[in-house]
C-alpha positions in Angstrom: 102.0 85.6 133.2 104.4 82.9 132.9 108.2 83.4 132.7 108.5 82.4 129.3 106.6 82.4 126.0 107.4 79.8 123.8 106.2 79.5 120.1 106.6 76.8 117.6 106.6 77.7 114.0 105.0 81.2 115.0 102.3 79.7 117.1 102.3 80.3 121.0 102.2 76.9 122.9 102.1 75.8 126.4 105.6 74.7 127.7 105.0 70.9 129.1 106.3 71.3 132.8 107.5 67.5 132.6 109.4 67.7 129.4 113.2 69.0 129.6 115.9 69.4 127.0 119.4 67.9 127.6 122.2 69.1 125.5 124.5 66.4 125.3 126.9 68.4 123.3 126.1 71.9 123.3 128.7 72.7 120.5 126.9 70.7 118.2 123.5 70.9 119.5 122.8 67.5 119.8 120.6 66.4 122.6 117.5 64.7 124.0 114.1 65.9 124.9 113.3 63.8 128.0 109.8 63.2 129.5 109.5 60.5 132.3 111.7 57.2 131.0 111.2 58.3 127.2 114.1 60.1 125.6 113.8 61.3 121.7 117.0 62.6 120.0 117.0 66.3 118.7 119.4 68.4 117.1 119.2 72.2 118.2 120.8 74.9 115.9 120.7 78.7 116.2 121.3 81.2 119.1 119.7 83.6 121.2 115.7 83.3 121.5 115.2 81.7 118.1 116.3 78.2 117.2 115.5 75.4 114.7 114.9 72.1 116.5 115.4 69.0 114.1 113.0 66.1 115.7 112.7 62.8 113.8 113.8 64.4 110.5 111.3 67.4 110.7 112.9 70.9 111.2 110.6 72.9 113.7 111.3 76.9 114.3 111.1 77.5 117.8 111.2 80.6 120.0 111.7 81.0 123.6 111.5 84.3 125.0 111.6 85.4 128.6 109.1 88.1 129.8 111.8 90.8 129.4 112.2 90.0 126.0 108.5 89.8 125.1 108.0 93.3 126.6 111.0 94.5 124.7 109.8 93.3 121.4 106.3 94.4 121.7 107.6 97.8 122.4 109.8 97.7 119.4 106.9 96.5 117.2 104.6 99.4 118.6 107.3 102.0 118.0 107.9 100.8 114.3 104.4 100.9 113.8 103.5 104.3 115.3 106.6 106.0 114.4 106.6 109.2 112.4 108.2 109.9 109.0 111.6 108.2 108.3 114.4 108.9 106.1 115.6 106.0 103.8 119.5 106.6 103.5 122.1 105.3 101.1 123.9 102.1 102.7 127.0 102.8 100.6 128.4 105.5 98.3 127.7 105.0 94.6 125.8 105.8 91.5 121.9 105.5 91.6 121.0 103.6 88.7 117.4 102.8 89.4 114.5 104.6 91.8 111.7 102.0 92.2 109.3 104.2 94.1 107.5 107.5 93.4 105.6 109.9 96.0 102.3 108.5 97.1 103.5 104.8 96.4 102.2 102.6 99.3 105.5 100.3 99.9 105.8 97.1 101.9 108.6 96.3 104.3 111.5 95.0 102.3 110.4 96.6 98.9 113.3 97.5 96.7 113.1 101.3 96.7 116.6 102.2 95.0 119.3 100.6 93.3 123.0 101.8 93.9 126.1 100.8 91.7 129.3 100.9 93.6 132.3 99.0 92.1 130.4 97.6 89.3 128.0 95.9 91.8 124.4 96.6 92.0 122.9 97.0 95.5 119.2 97.3 96.4 118.3 99.8 99.4 115.1 98.3 100.7 112.0 99.6 103.0 112.8 99.5 106.5 109.1 99.4 107.2 105.9 99.5 105.2 104.6 103.1 104.5 103.6 105.5 102.0 106.4 107.2 100.1 106.3 111.2 100.9 109.6 112.4 99.2 112.2 111.2 96.6 115.1 113.1 96.7 117.3 111.2 94.3 117.1 110.4 90.5 118.9 107.8 88.2 122.5 109.2 87.2 123.0 110.8 90.8 125.8 109.9 92.8 125.1 109.7 96.8 127.5 109.3 99.7 126.9 106.8 102.7 124.0 108.1 104.8 122.6 110.5 102.3 118.9 110.9 102.4 117.2 109.3 99.2 113.4 109.0 100.2 111.2 109.6 103.2 108.5 107.3 104.2 105.5 107.8 106.5 
């Protein structure tokens, strides 16, 4: 197992051992990819493991994760996919204006479940993961406090 995993646009790639990145200006992300006597100008944006590299006018999503980061990400994915029921809670206090799911509905991660109006602005509460709705405890016209349980997913 190598020390790092590199993905380009979501696909694993082998890092070329003879290519190195030299950041000429770490603040702006301006740098060069160097291989032997050849250098190609690049711009590197982002922070942490996920970056966007602009190379010859093309923006490319790149992820570089250490062995430890890979293990933690795999554990997080496994826990999320095998977790038991979870409560979906109100993200702010307000008035429930719409409930977009009923008991038994299969929802995808990010699906709009409840719309809350606060200070004349409507805010959607989205599914934190895919699952089946097993309980709905709010209805339109009801007021909720921050953290109040509104639905349960399994």
